[in-house]
C-alpha positions, 0 to 999 in steps of 0.5 A: 457453371459459375453463375450456376455457383453463385446463383446457390451460394446467394441464399447460404451468404444471405441467410449467414448475414441474417443468423449475424444479425439476430444474433448481434442487434440484441448485443448492440440495442442494449449496449446503446440502452446501457450508454443512453442510461450512463449519459443520463446519469451523467447529465444529471450530475450522479456520475457515481452511477454512471460509473458503477453502471458501466462499470458492472458491463465492462467485461462484455462490452470493454473494446467497443471505443464508444463504451470504454471513452463513456466508462472513462468520462464517469469513472474520471467524473466519479473520481475512480482515475485509475478506471478511468485511465485503462478505459481510454487507454483502450479507446486510444489503443483503437483509436489514436486520433481521439481528441476527447479520449486523450483530454480525458486522459489527461484529467486523470494523469492530473488527477493521480498527480502523475504530472508527466503523464498528464502534461505529455497528454495536454501538451499532444492535444494541444498540438491540434485543431481544438476548440478555443475554450478547450484550448483554453483549458488545455493551458490551464491543465499546463500552467498547473502541472508546471506549478506542481512540477515546481513545487515537487522539486522541493517538498515537505510534508508534516503529520500530527496524530493521535489514537486511543484504543484497546491492548488485551496484551500491553507487555506481550507476554504469556497468559501462564501464571506459572512454568516448569524450568527443565535447566532446573530438574522442572521447577515451577515458579510463578510468574512475576505479574509483569511477565504474565498478559495484561490488558488495557485500553490507550492513548497514543500521540505522535507527530513527525515529517517527510520531506524530498527534493532535487539533488545535485540540481539533477531531475532524476535524482531527489534525496527524501526523508522524514522524522516522527515520534511516537508515545504511547501509554496504556491507562491501567499499566503505565509501566509499559509505555513506549516512545519510539523516534525514527529516523530517515535518509536518502537518495533516490535515482529514476530511469525510465520504468527503474528507480534505485534508492540507497537510505539510512534509517535510525530507531530509537525504543523507550520502555516506561517513559520516565526513564531517559536511557533508550531499551533499544537503539537501531541504526542501519541502510537499506537498498530497494531497487523499483521496477515499472512493468507496467502501468499496473503492475511494479516489482520490487527487490530490496535488502537492509543491513542494521545493528540493534544494540540493547544498553541495558543487555548487551547479550542481547545485541545482534547485528540483522541482515534482510532481504527480499522481494515483492509485486504490487498490482493495481487490479482493473476492476470496480474499487480499483483494488490493488494488492502485493505481495513480499517474500523476506529472510535473514538473520540476527547475528549475535554479538558474543558467541557465549549466547549463540541463542540469542541469534536466529534466521528467519524468513516469511511473506507479507501480503494485503491491500486496498479497495476503494469503496466510495470516495472518501471511504477505502478499506485496508487489509494485511497478513504477514507470517514470519518462521524463526529458528533461534541458533542454540538450545535455550540455557534455562528450557534447554530446548532450542527456540521457534517461533510461529508469528502470525500477523494480521490487520484490518481497516478504513481510511476515511476522509473527512476533508482535505488534509483530516483522515480518520482510520479505524482498525482492527490487530490481530498477532500471535507468536506460537513458541516452543518456550512457553514464556514465548508463547502468546497472542495480542488484540487491538483496536483502535481510532487514529485521526490524522492532521497532514498538510 
């Protein structure tokens, strides 16, 4: 009987074997043709074309070690190291002993300036038997990484930049020419020219520096900071020229996937370059916790306390407290997209009880991201919204002020050379307010050229 069952089952097994062969043979042939074409493009030094060819099929073939290895190599040669890491890690998850994948992963980390991770991968590869030329290349990478790590123990970066553009509302004012004042029996007043929307072209120059270094001779503790100053002058409205000076210094403590940052901040804001006294002073302290949930995702929690002082208008003085949380995610897709989202809230606590209409609470969200178009060009965009409600009715308009503020920004970063960057961008802001003199919108278009060394 058992022989009969075996003989009867043989045709069934043969049928399923043939069915599986018919099902998967076209897929295997398609993958083989894809890999062959990609290799031909790589051999012809067309790495970007090979990468684009493979990344389009990654959803179908990702997980196959041969495909992922070639995708990782193409991504690396085309300067898409993040995508190379994703692909090569898939190879090593299936085949931990794949020496080529480990070496290429080390190169990818090296391109990303992830020096410790690159050092780990190259050191692991060096512990195995390698061809003499490959072993020599690994040694050269390890030497370069040691030099990088030594350099990052103390680093100073300087920059200068210049911009030219157009501003549709240099004074962030309403487009109304007259306004009724309820506290004065709805008497209608004509606004001064400086209280109305004014447009102008402008130029801007700026310079600054950033630094970081080991602190107390510890690798897990770093001191960082910097300062910058920016001057903006509207061509047609020089009375609204501005100067902003910023300074910051802080400590960063890192432990495994977590980092804790505490910093002191300061700012001076001047309206009209001819005046020597600051229009607004700000000083404060901020704290932040960063957690690397994975290689592609990072969470953050942040808080800041600051004082804002107006030397010529002390009634506007406030103490500000802000807190929030955010997430940054590097997506595994063409263009190496990076997206972020954060939410925040806080209060401006007025210093004088008689001016509680100056204080407010506010809350909002920010989102944005970056998309790499090619080796030199990246597209970026951001969008934010903030709602504010003030503490009491305005004494002139007899109404409590509430604002809905929107801000949008989109532009391109283009790397002319290793140190020179050009950034064209467009910005739009809109403040929808219950007070007519605080209701405005604003367009800005500008092109910024920056040199960093």
